[in-house]
N, C-alpha and C positions, 0 to 999 in steps of 0.2 A: 476731497475736491483739489484738483490741480490748480496751484497758484502760479500763474504765468509771470515771468520777470518783467520788470518795467523796461522800456526802451532806454538804452544807455546812450548818452551822447558820444558820438563818434567825431573823428577829425573834421568831417565835412559839416557836421552840426556845429561844432565849436567855431569853425571858420564863418558859418552863417551868423552866429551870434555876434562874433567880433565884428563882422561886416555891418551888422545891424545897430551898432553903438553909434550914438549921435556924433556929428562932426563938431566937436567942442572940446575944450580942455578936459571937462568932466567925462565926456565920452571916450576921449583918448585914454584917460586913466582907467576907466572901466575895461575897455578892451585890452590894455596892457595887463591888467590885473587877472583877467580871464586867461590870457596866454601864459602868465606867470603860474597860476594855479594848475592849468593843465600840464604845463611843462615840468612841474616839480611834484605835484600830488600832495601838496601841503594842505593841512587843515586851514580854515580861514583865519582862525585865531594865531596859528603859526605864521602864516604869511604876513599878517598884519603886524606882528611883533618883530619881524626880521629888521635888523639894523645894518648900516653901511658895512660894519666890520664883519658881518656874517656872510658876505658875499665874495666869492672868489672867482673872478672872471677868467683867470688863466686855467683853473681846473674845472670850470663849469659846475661848481658845487655851492650849496648854501648850508650854513650850519644853523640847525634848529636847536636853540639853547634851552628852551623850556617847552617841550612838546607835552603831549598828554601825559599825566601822572608825573610831571617834572623831568621827563627823560630827554636827554640831548641826543642828537644824531646829525650825521651829515648826509645831505641828499644830493643826488645828481640833478642837474637842471638842463633842460634842452637849450639849444642855441637860441630858439624863439623866446624862451622864458628870460634868458640872459639879456637879449636885445630889448625885451619889454620892460625890464627893471632898470635898465642903464640910465635913462634920463632922470628918474627919481632918485637913483643912487648919486648921481652927480650933483643934485640940488640939495641932497640930504646932508645934515651935519652928523659927525660921529655921535653914536649913543642915542640918536633919535630913530624912531621907526621910519623906514623908507617910504611906506605908502601913505602915512599920515591920515588913515581912515579908521573909523570904528566899525565893528561888525554889523551894527544896526544900520549905518549908513550904506553898507554894501548890500545888505538885505533889501533895503528900500530901492536902491539903484537897480538890483537884479530883478525885483518884482516889477518895476516900470519897464525894464528892457524886455522881460518876458511878455508883458502885455502888448508892447509895441510890436513884437515879432509874432503874436498869436500863439504863444506857447502857454501851456497851463501853468508852468512854474519854472523858475531857474534857480537853483540852489548851488552855493559854492561846493557842497559836499557832492553833488552830482558830477561836477567837474573833476573832483578827486576820484570818483568811481571810473570816470572816462579815462583818467590817467592810468589806473590800475588795468583796465581792460586793454588799453593801447599797449602797455608793457606785456601783457600775457600774449596778445596777438603777435607781437614781435619776437616771441619765444623766450622772454626773460623768465627765469625760474621763479617759482612760487616763493622760495626763501628770500630772493633779492627783492621781489615786490613787497613782501612783508617788511623787510628792512627799510625799503625806500618809504613806505607809508608809516612806519613807526609802530606797527602792531606788535604787541607782545604775545599774541596768540595767533597762530597761523590759520586757526579756524576762522577768524575775522577776516582775514585776507581772502580765504576761500569763498566767504559770503559775498565779497565784492565781485568776484568773478563769476558767481552764479547768475549775475544780471546780464551775462552775454545773451545775445539774441539766440534762442534755442536752435534755429535753423543754421546759423553760423557754426555753432558748436558741433552739430551733427556733420556738417561739411568738413570741419577740421578733423574730426575723429576719423571719418571715412577716408580723407586724403592721407592721413597718417598710416592707415592700413592698406593702402593700394598695394597691390602685388603680393600680399601676404596670404 
């Protein structure tokens, strides 16, 4: 039986989710966290453990000191991700997590947001998948995507990209072979 991939969040859907966040301090934080997750591809645990000293605004990078299996890495961060974290960075004391949230609080906030927007669900990991697919669509090599996500096995990264919309993949492959 053919198992079709789930629909991956794309930039337009991310923007729709961000726009759906309530106009409040908590809603602003939620939208900023979503933009940060989308712009870095971090796991929720990694994002929530980022400290002030881990962020380099000059280089648009974030140091993940304790990723999965205790591995450290440096990730690139989009301009939008850096703008999203800036206010929290400025209010944060050194050594303290920038976001000041727990993963259970984020799950609860995302569950409420999904309900408000009429979505079946919204998970931080779905945003991570969207980041990987956006990089692939931009032509970033699979090895770089693997390093950005902190995967030790390239097969895991490949699984993330199987969630492409099948029709988009067919079009991309056909475009690559035009004129051949």
